[in-house]
N, C-alpha and C positions, 0 to 999 in steps of 0.2 A: 504496500501498499505506499504510493509514494507521497513523500511531505508536502507536496503541492498540495494534496486532495484536502490537508488539515484547516491550509491557509483559505482554501476555497468557501467551507464551512464558515465563514467569517460572514458572510452578504453584504461586503459593505458599499456603499455607492458607489459608481462608475465614477472613478477621477477621483474619488475624495476618499483616500484610504483613513481610516481612522485616527494613523499614526500622526498625520500630518496636521488634521484637526485640531488635535489634542495639544501638538507642538505650537501651535498658533494662539493659544489661551495662556502663554506668558506675558506678564505686562509689560515686559522691558522691550518685548519685540514689536509692540506697536504704537502704545497713546499710554504714557505716563500715569494719565486718571484714570485709566481704567481699574479694577480692583481684579486682584489674583483670587482663587480659589479661598474665601477665606475663613471655611469651615467644610467637615465631610459633607456636610448636608448640602452647598454649594457642587462639588464634584458631582454629587449622587443627581443635581437637577439638570446639570450637561450632559450625563450620561444616557439619562433617563429622556433629552432629548434629541440626542443622537438617536436615539433606538438602540443600543448598546445593552443599557441594563432593562431587563424585563421588568414591564410593568406590572405591582405590585409585589414586588418585591422587598424582602422585608427592611424596616428604614433603621434596626437597632443590631446591634449584637458584634457591630465591627471594631474590630482591631484600633485603639486609636490613633496606631500609626499607620496606617494604609493612606491617608493623605501627604505624608510626609515622604513616602515612597510612589508614591504616583506621582510628586511633584519630583522628584529624583530620576524618576522613570523620564519625565516628559521634558526633562533637560539633557538626559543622553539623547532622546528620539531629534531633537532640536540640533543637535549637536554634529550627530553621524551623518544630519539630512542635510546641514549648513557643509560641510566637507564633502559629503558628495557632489552639493551642487557647484562645489568653489574646486571638485578636483583633487581634494587634499584628504591625508590621510586620517582616520576618523582614530580619537585617540581611546587609547586602552581601556581606561577607565568608563570611558562612554558604552564601548563594547561590553565591557562586565558586567554594567549596570545592565544593558538588555540582555544578556546572555541570561543574568539572575533571576529575570521577569518571567521569558520564555521558557526556561528551566522549568519553573513553577507554574506557570500556564499547562505546560504537556504532561506534567503528573498531574496536574486535576482532569485534563481530560478523558474522556471517556470513550471505545472502544466497541460501537454494536454491531450484530450482526443483522443487517437488513435486505431482506431478498436472496438469499443465499450466498449475501458479500460482505466485506467486514467494512464499517465507514467510522469516519472519527464522529463523535458527538461533543459539542461542545455548549451545548444548551445550560449547562449547570455552572459554570461559570459566567452566565448572564443571570443571575441572581443576587451576587455581591457587588460591589465595590472593586473587592479586592479583588473579584473573579475576572472583573469589567478591565482591571488594570491587567492582567493578564492576556484579558483578548487583544488590547492596545498593543503590547509589547510581541505577541504574534502577528499583529497587522504591519510592526515596523521591521518583524524581519521577516516576512512575506516579500515585503515591498524592497528591503536594500539588498536582498541575495536574488532579485529578480532582473528580468534583462531593461524592466522599468527604473530603477534604481540611476540609469543614466539619462531619467528626465526627470530628475529632483532638482529644483529650483528653487532659489529664495530671491524674494522682490526684490527687484534695480530700486525701489522707494529707499531712499534711506533711512528715514523715519520708520518702517514697516517694521522686515525683517519675515515675513511669514512665509514660512513654506508652503509651495505649489507641486505640484504634477502637471508639468507641458504635456498638451499630449496634441499639439498643433505641428502639422504636418512637417512643417520645415523646424521643428524644434526651435522658435525664435519669441516664445512669449516670455516677457520681460517682466509683469506686472500679475499679483495675488490675484488682482481683479481690475479688469480697464475703465468699470464704473466707478471705483475709487480711486484707489493709488496711479493708474493710469493716468485720471485727468488731472490728478494732482501734477503729476509730470510734464503735461499738454502745458497746463496753468502755467508753471515755473518757466520753463519753454516760451512762453508767448510774453512775459512779462520782462523776462530777461533780453529780447528781441526788441519790445516795444522799451525798452529801457536804454539797450544799445542804440537806436534810433535817435532817440531825443538827446542824448550827449554825444553821438556823432563817433563813438568808438564804436 
């Protein structure tokens, strides 16, 4: 049973890997006025909103260290993604952090007999924040070890820094969102050009 079949069980939205969405929740990478996850409930709400955490999952009983571990994973995912985007070698610490979470997730996964074949079952990981952290780690492992790893990009807007997957045919996408950062860049170029015209430079 190939490991790729494990990643396929995640059911992520096309072009929006959970790991990149999660890495983009870091406040330092877009707007200092945005608040980070202040509590486990904040993280739970985000996971529910992205369809990662199953609705009706218990809201109590989680280890108090889950939030801290999730944020460490997020920073590792961002570090690895940024390194790949800039064709650098990811740091050993970041890869080790990802490995720890991947190993934990694989241990929690199940293999079921379905229709005469064996399939991965990740349903159990969807019932807790800790389990969902494992799913995000699997998302990162699946992306970063695939052919699409070469399509990971970091937004060209210097005040943003979000990671995204460039699925354009010529691999030339520069912005996380053309209607947001792309327009900001256009506006900056326009005002710089107008200023140059006024000053004659």
